[in-house]
Structures are given as C-alpha cells and as structure tokens.
C-alpha positions in Angstrom: 6.9 -17.2 27.7 5.8 -17.1 24.1 5.7 -13.7 22.6 4.0 -12.8 19.3 7.0 -10.6 18.2 10.4 -11.7 16.9 12.9 -8.9 16.6 16.4 -8.9 15.2 19.1 -8.1 17.8 21.8 -7.5 15.2 21.5 -7.5 11.5 18.4 -9.1 9.9 16.5 -12.1 11.0 17.8 -15.4 9.5 15.9 -18.4 8.2 16.8 -20.6 11.3 15.6 -17.9 13.6 12.3 -17.4 11.7 11.8 -21.2 11.4 12.2 -21.8 15.1 10.0 -18.9 16.1 7.3 -19.7 13.5 7.2 -23.3 14.6 6.3 -22.1 18.1 3.8 -19.5 17.0 1.9 -21.8 14.6 1.8 -25.1 16.5 -1.6 -24.3 17.8 -3.0 -23.0 14.5 -4.6 -26.3 13.6 -3.1 -26.4 10.1 -2.6 -30.1 9.6 -5.1 -31.6 7.2 -6.7 -28.3 6.5 -6.8 -26.0 3.4 -4.8 -22.8 3.9 -4.7 -19.8 1.6 -1.7 -17.4 2.0 -2.5 -13.8 1.1 0.6 -12.0 0.0 1.6 -8.5 -1.5 2.4 -7.8 -5.1 5.8 -6.5 -6.3 5.1 -2.9 -5.2 6.0 -3.6 -1.5 9.5 -4.3 -0.2 9.5 -7.4 1.9 11.6 -10.6 2.2 8.5 -12.6 1.5 10.5 -15.6 0.4 11.9 -16.1 3.9 8.5 -16.3 5.5 6.9 -18.4 2.7 9.7 -20.9 2.7 9.7 -21.3 6.5 5.9 -21.7 6.6 5.9 -24.3 3.8 8.8 -26.1 5.5 6.7 -26.5 8.6 3.3 -27.2 7.1 3.4 -28.0 3.3 3.5 -31.8 3.9 0.8 -32.0 6.6 -1.6 -29.4 5.4 -4.3 -30.6 3.0 -3.5 -27.7 0.7 -1.5 -24.5 0.8 -2.2 -22.0 -2.0 -1.2 -18.4 -2.6 -3.3 -15.3 -3.6 -1.7 -12.0 -4.5 -3.5 -9.1 -2.8 -3.6 -6.8 -5.8 -6.3 -4.4 -4.8 -6.8 -2.7 -8.2 -3.2 -3.2 -9.4 -2.6 -5.2 -12.6 -2.4 -9.0 -12.4 1.0 -10.6 -12.0 2.4 -13.3 -14.3 3.3 -16.7 -12.8 7.0 -15.8 -13.4 6.5 -12.5 -11.4 4.7 -14.3 -8.6 7.5 -16.8 -8.3 10.0 -14.0 -8.1 7.8 -12.4 -5.4 7.9 -15.7 -3.5 11.6 -16.0 -4.2 11.4 -19.5 -5.6 13.0 -20.8 -8.7 11.2 -22.3 -11.7 12.7 -25.7 -10.8 11.4 -25.4 -7.2 8.0 -24.6 -8.6 7.7 -28.1 -10.1 9.5 -29.9 -7.2 9.1 -28.5 -3.7 6.1 -26.4 -4.4 4.4 -28.4 -7.2 1.0 -28.6 -5.5 0.8 -25.0 -4.5 -1.7 -23.1 -6.7 -1.1 -19.4 -7.4 -3.9 -16.9 -7.8 -4.2 -13.2 -8.6 -7.1 -11.3 -7.0 -9.7 -10.1 -9.4 -11.4 -7.0 -8.2 -13.5 -6.0 -11.2 -15.4 -9.2 -12.0 -18.6 -9.6 -9.8 -18.5 -13.4 -10.5 -15.2 -13.5 -8.5 -16.6 -11.7 -5.5 -19.0 -12.4 -2.6 -21.0 -10.0 -0.6 -20.2 -10.6 3.1 -22.0 -7.6 4.7 -22.9 -3.9 4.6 -21.5 -1.0 6.4 -24.7 0.8 7.4 -25.1 4.6 7.3 -24.9 4.7 11.1 -21.7 2.6 11.2 -20.1 4.8 8.5 -21.2 8.0 10.2 -19.7 6.9 13.5 -16.4 5.6 12.0 -15.9 8.8 10.0 -17.0 11.3 12.6 -19.9 12.3 10.5 -17.9 13.0 7.3 -19.9 10.3 5.4 -23.3 8.8 5.9 -23.9 6.1 3.3 -24.4 2.4 3.0 -21.3 0.5 1.7 -21.4 -3.0 0.3 -18.6 -5.2 1.5 -17.4 -7.7 -1.0 -14.4 -10.0 -1.0 -12.8 -12.6 -3.3 -15.1 -15.6 -3.0 -12.3 -18.1 -3.5 -11.2 -17.6 0.1 -14.2 -19.5 1.3 -12.9 -22.7 -0.4 -10.3 -22.8 2.4 -10.4 -23.5 6.1 -8.4 -20.4 7.0 -6.4 -17.6 5.5 -2.9 -16.5 6.6 -1.9 -12.9 5.6 1.8 -12.4 5.0 2.8 -8.8 4.4 4.9 -5.8 5.5 3.9 -2.8 7.6 4.8 0.7 6.4 3.5 4.2 6.9 0.6 4.5 4.5 -1.1 7.5 2.9 -4.7 6.2 3.1 -4.9 4.0 6.1 -2.1 5.3 8.3 0.0 2.2 8.6 -0.4 -0.7 6.1 -0.7 -4.4 7.1 -3.1 -6.5 8.9 -6.7 -6.4 7.6 -5.6 -4.1 4.8 -4.5 -7.2 2.9 -8.2 -8.1 2.8 -9.6 -4.6 2.2 -8.5 -3.5 -0.4 -6.1 -6.4 -1.0 -8.7 -8.9 -2.1 -12.0 -6.9 -2.0 -14.4 -5.4 -4.5 -14.5 -1.9 -5.9 -17.2 -0.3 -3.7 -15.4 -0.5 -0.4 -12.0 0.2 -2.1 -13.4 3.5 -3.6 -15.1 4.5 -0.4 -12.3 4.3 2.0 -9.7 5.8 -0.4 -11.9 8.8 -0.9 -12.4 9.0 2.9 -8.6 9.1 3.2 -8.5 11.9 0.6 -11.2 13.9 2.4 -9.2 13.7 5.7 -6.1 14.3 3.6 -2.9 12.2 3.4 -0.8 14.5 5.7 -3.4 14.1 8.4 -3.4 10.3 8.1 -0.1 9.0 7.0 2.0 7.5 9.8 -1.0 7.6 12.2 -2.0 4.2 13.7 -5.6 4.8 14.5 -7.5 6.5 11.6 -11.0 6.5 10.3 -9.9 4.4 7.4 -8.3 1.7 9.7 -11.6 1.6 11.6 -13.4 0.9 8.3 -10.9 -1.8 7.3 -11.1 -3.6 10.6 -14.9 -3.3 10.7 -15.2 -4.8 7.2 -12.9 -7.7 8.2 -15.4 -8.7 10.9 -17.8 -9.7 8.2 -15.4 -12.3 7.0 -16.5 -15.2 9.1 -13.6 -17.6 8.9 -10.3 -18.2 10.7 -7.9 -15.4 9.9 -4.2 -15.4 10.9 -1.5 -12.9 10.1 2.3 -12.6 9.9 3.3 -8.9 9.8 6.8 -8.1 8.6 8.8 -5.0 9.3 11.9 -4.5 7.2 15.1 -2.8 8.0 16.7 -0.1 5.8 18.3 -2.7 3.6 15.1 -4.6 3.0 16.0 -7.4 5.4 13.6 -8.6 8.1 13.9 -6.5 11.3 10.8 -7.9 13.0 8.0 -10.4 12.6 4.7 -10.6 14.5 2.0 -13.2 14.5 -1.6 -13.6 15.6 -5.0 -12.4 14.3 -4.7 -9.6 11.8 -5.5 -7.1 14.5 -3.0 -8.6 17.0 -0.2 -8.9 14.6 -0.6 -5.4 13.2 -0.9 -3.9 16.7 2.5 -5.4 17.5 4.1 -4.4 14.3 3.1 -0.8 13.6 5.2 0.8 16.5 8.3 -1.0 15.2 7.6 0.2 11.7 7.2 3.7 13.1 10.5 3.5 14.8 12.3 2.3 11.6 10.4 4.1 8.8 9.8 7.6 9.9 12.6 10.2 9.4 12.3 13.5 11.2 13.7 16.7 9.7 14.0 20.1 11.5 12.6 22.3 8.7 10.8 21.9 5.3 12.6 21.9 2.0 11.9 24.1 -1.0 13.2 21.4 -3.4 12.9 17.7 -3.1 14.2 15.1 -5.6 12.3 12.0 -4.8 13.7 9.0 -6.7 11.3 6.1 -7.5 12.6 2.6 -7.3 12.1 0.2 -10.2 9.2 -1.6 -8.5 7.1 1.5 -9.1 6.5 1.0 -12.8 3.6 3.4 -13.2 2.5 6.7 -11.8 -0.3 5.0 -9.8 2.3 3.5 -7.5 5.1 6.0 -8.0 2.8 8.6 -6.4 4.2 7.2 -3.1 7.3 9.3 -3.8 5.1 12.3 -3.2 2.9 10.9 -0.3 5.9 10.1 1.9 7.5 13.4 1.4 4.7 15.9 1.3 5.0 16.6 5.1 8.4 18.1 4.6 7.7 20.0 1.3 7.7 23.7 1.9 4.8 26.0 0.7 5.5 27.0 -2.9 8.2 24.4 -3.1 8.8 21.8 -5.8 8.9 18.0 -5.4 10.3 16.2 -8.4 9.4 12.5 -8.9 12.5 11.2 -10.7 11.6 7.9 -12.4 13.4 7.6 -15.8 12.1 4.1 -16.2 8.4 5.1 -15.9 6.5 5.4 -19.1 2.8 5.0 -18.1 0.2 6.5 -15.8 -1.7 3.3 -15.0 -2.7 0.2 -17.0 -5.9 0.0 -15.0 -6.9 3.7 -14.3 -4.8 5.7 -16.8 -7.6 6.7 -19.1 -9.7 8.1 -16.3 -6.7 9.9 -14.8 -5.9 11.6 -18.1 -9.5 12.7 -18.4 -9.7 14.5 -15.1 -6.0 15.3 -14.3 -4.3 15.8 -10.9 -5.9 18.4 -8.7 -6.3 19.4 -5.0 -9.2 17.9 -3.0 -11.4 21.0 -3.2 -11.1 21.2 -6.9 -13.2 18.0 -7.0 -15.4 18.7 -4.0 -16.5 22.2 -5.2 -17.4 20.7 -8.6 -18.8 17.5 -7.2 -21.6 17.1 -9.8 -19.0 16.9 -12.5 -16.8 14.3 -10.8 -19.0 12.2 -8.5 -19.3 9.4 -11.0 -15.5 9.0 -11.4 -14.3 6.1 -9.2 -13.6 7.6 -5.9 -10.3 5.7 -5.6 -9.1 7.5 -8.8 -10.1 10.8 -7.4 -8.2 10.0 -4.2 -5.1 9.1 -6.0 -5.2 12.3 -8.0 -5.5 14.5 -4.9 -2.8 12.6 -3.0 -0.3 13.1 -5.9 -1.2 16.7 -6.4 -1.1 17.5 -2.7 -2.7 20.4 -0.8 -4.2 23.5 -2.4 -7.2 25.7 -2.9 -9.8 26.1 -5.6 -11.8 29.3 -6.1 -15.2 28.2 -7.6 -16.0 31.8 -8.7 -12.8 32.4 -10.7 -12.0 28.8 -11.6 -8.5 29.3 -10.3 -6.7 26.4 -8.5 -3.7 27.3 -6.4 -1.5 24.4 -5.3 0.3 24.5 -2.0 3.4 23.3 -3.8 4.4 22.0 -7.2 4.8 18.4 -8.3 7.0 17.7 -11.3 7.5 14.5 -13.2 10.9 13.5 -14.5 9.8 10.4 -16.4 9.3 9.1 -19.9 5.9 10.8 -20.0 6.3 13.7 -22.5 5.8 17.3 -21.5 2.4 17.4 -23.3 1.1 14.6 -21.2 2.4 16.1 -18.0 0.7 19.4 -18.9 -2.5 17.5 -19.7 -2.3 15.9 -16.2 -1.8 19.3 -14.6 1.7 18.4 -13.3 5.1 19.9 -14.1 7.7 18.4 -16.5 11.4 17.9 -16.5 13.5 15.9 -18.8 15.2 13.2 -16.7 18.2 13.0 -19.0 19.1 16.6 -18.0 18.9 16.0 -14.3 22.2 15.5 -12.5 21.4 13.7 -9.3 24.7 14.8 -7.7 23.6 18.4 -7.9 20.8 17.6 -5.4 22.8 15.6 -2.9 24.2 16.9 0.4 22.4 20.2 0.3 19.9 19.9 3.1 21.3 23.0 4.8 20.3 24.9 1.6 16.7 23.6 1.7 17.3 20.8 -0.9 16.5 17.2 -0.1 17.7 14.2 -2.1 16.0 10.9 -1.5 17.6 8.1 -3.6 14.9 5.5 -2.8 11.6 7.1 -2.0 8.2 5.7 -1.4 8.4 3.7 1.9 10.2 5.9 4.4 8.0 8.7 5.7 9.5 12.1 6.2 8.1 14.4 8.9 8.9 17.6 10.6 10.2 17.5 14.2 
C-alpha cells in the first residue's frame, strides 16, 4: 500500500531510496507537459534540498513543459544566483547543462506590481481563528508569478517554529511568497500569543491563518516536507497536499527536534551557525531556548561572524529597540505604525517581561546578551546586553548543566523544553 511518508530505518535517506519513493508518489500528479513551479527555502533553513531537487528533476525535467524555482524569502534579502545554486546543491556547470532551462526566481514581497490579491480574511474569520484577539480585515496577497504555472510544488523542511508552531506546508506560501499585510498580521498575532505558548505546538491560531489564506490560492498545490536528522541528513520525507504532507511530517519533527531538560538554566550560551548572518534570523537562538531560560537568567547569542541587525528591517529595529510585548501594547499609539512583523521580532528576541506604564520601567523576565561584531554602543541602543566574543571561552560553558549552565554549539533549530 502506498504511504505518503518515507522514513529512514538506519542513517539518512539516500538518493536511490528517495527516487524510487518519489516516483511512486508523483506518478499521479499529472506533471508531464505541464508548467511546474518549485517553491524552496532560502539558506536560513537546514535541509538537504539538493537531494529532493535532483530526484524530482530526474523524474520530470524532460517530460514537464517547464520546471522553475522560486525562493520563498518572506521578507529576507534576495539571494544571488550563485547562492541559489548552492542552495539547490548544483554546480555552475550543471546549471548550463542538466538544468539549463530551469529559471530561478526570488520572491519579491515589497513591490505591489509583483503581487496579486487572492482574497480577504474578514473580521469574522479573523476573530474566530484568533479566539477574539483580533477583529480586522486582512488582505491576502501572493506572488503573481505562480499563476503562470499549472501547479506549485513546495519543497521545504519542518521544524519547531516560534510564530506558527511548526514550519512547513502552507507556510512556504504565507509568508514565503506573500505580501506584507498578512505577513505582518500573523507575526504580530504570534507575538501577542507569545512564542513560548506557540513554539512546538502543531495547531495554533497562526497555523489556522496560514492554512485559511492558502485556500484562496485556487490552483493545484503539492508539497514535499522534509525532516532532517541531527546531522542535517534526511530522516523523513512526506508528500501530498500542503496540509497532508505537513500533517504527516510535524510529529516526526517533534520527535527529532525537541530536547527536554529537567530544570531551567541560569546561563545559556547559544551559538549561532553561519547561516544566520544577521540578527533577524539569529534571533532563533533565543526563540528555541527561551523555554529553558530561568527567570533573571542570561542567554548569550554567540555569533562572532554577525555584523548586522537586518539589511531589510535594521533601521526600524534600531529606532524602536528590543522590548517585551507589553512595552509596545501599553504604548500602542507610538508603535502601531511600525510594521507588525518588526514589532513581533523585537518581542521574540527580548522575551517575556513587564512594563509599568506609570513609571516607564520595563522589567525583563531574563536578559539577552549579544556576543557579535555589533559594538557595545549599538547593543545598548537596541536594549540588549553586550559581550565581546573574543573574550568568551566556549569550553568554560561546556559540560556544566548540573551547575545550571547550558552550552548549545549549534542553536536555532532544536527546541529546548522543560520536562
């Protein structure tokens, strides 16, 4: 009997295993003589994308009318062609031989000419999905280029996620290739609910918004969800509609990417991998560890390679700084016109806390410190702590969990939770 999940029995899945399974899964997808758009993640997600891309093209590149690729950037910076080729794990030579007719696109989120309105989330819909937290009309826009194709095939990994609960599935459409209004709305929704209450939960208000928005996209949508092992290999692959594939993948991701600890830690050294090249994405080093950070503790984001806040949002972040949710809510007239996605990011990185409107005093639940190339003056301006990464000895943080010190050498994708 055909199953929509392929799991590795030992080690990681191999190209022959993937090719055989994918052939069976896609034989009824009606790809021959049709135009297919592959929607893929950017470089900020660990995934053996090349394995899936190669297998899919090996099966269908010759018979399909067209197979092209769009990078689901959300509001991340555009990738160069060289970077996209690295993401797809194909060489420059292969670009002009095997994959010569494949067009490569970056999503453009901030140019209305690149977007198409496909529907509206009404006040009643929003109120129902958010349990009354919001009651507003939200325009749903998506990259208009997808309608030049007969169908889209999403290829992306599933991880615990601070805004939606678990990534993957329709999240590669919203926010992956959508416009600003819905991006800002559901990121702020996630911030209002708070990251600790959402991250690692499958069914969240934000997932409801994402899936409802996807129903406005009236075309054939397929999905291949990847779940990685701890070495970045492919542990599992699921197929189907975005909803079906995600539904099969998230429990596997939960089993592999959630680490339980018996008690919280007063000090956490959270090391950002090189793929997090600005603070906008390196914030994941806080999100995934906040659940095990003790009250009045300190989490250090160690990223000596990191020299910028965000190419896209940096100016706005520097203007408002990082604060707890209630700092913004209790001064809403001053902040309501800042893009809500930016506000959400700032609250997620800062973490929990309280703000007394009468005294103007903000009290963080715990401290977040940057050990990056950002100077102390900038960290102070951002309302975050500072440490010089050159003076940090990583060995001093290792193997001290019994003392309340946690060292995470590669943070950002594994979620840590209390038992």
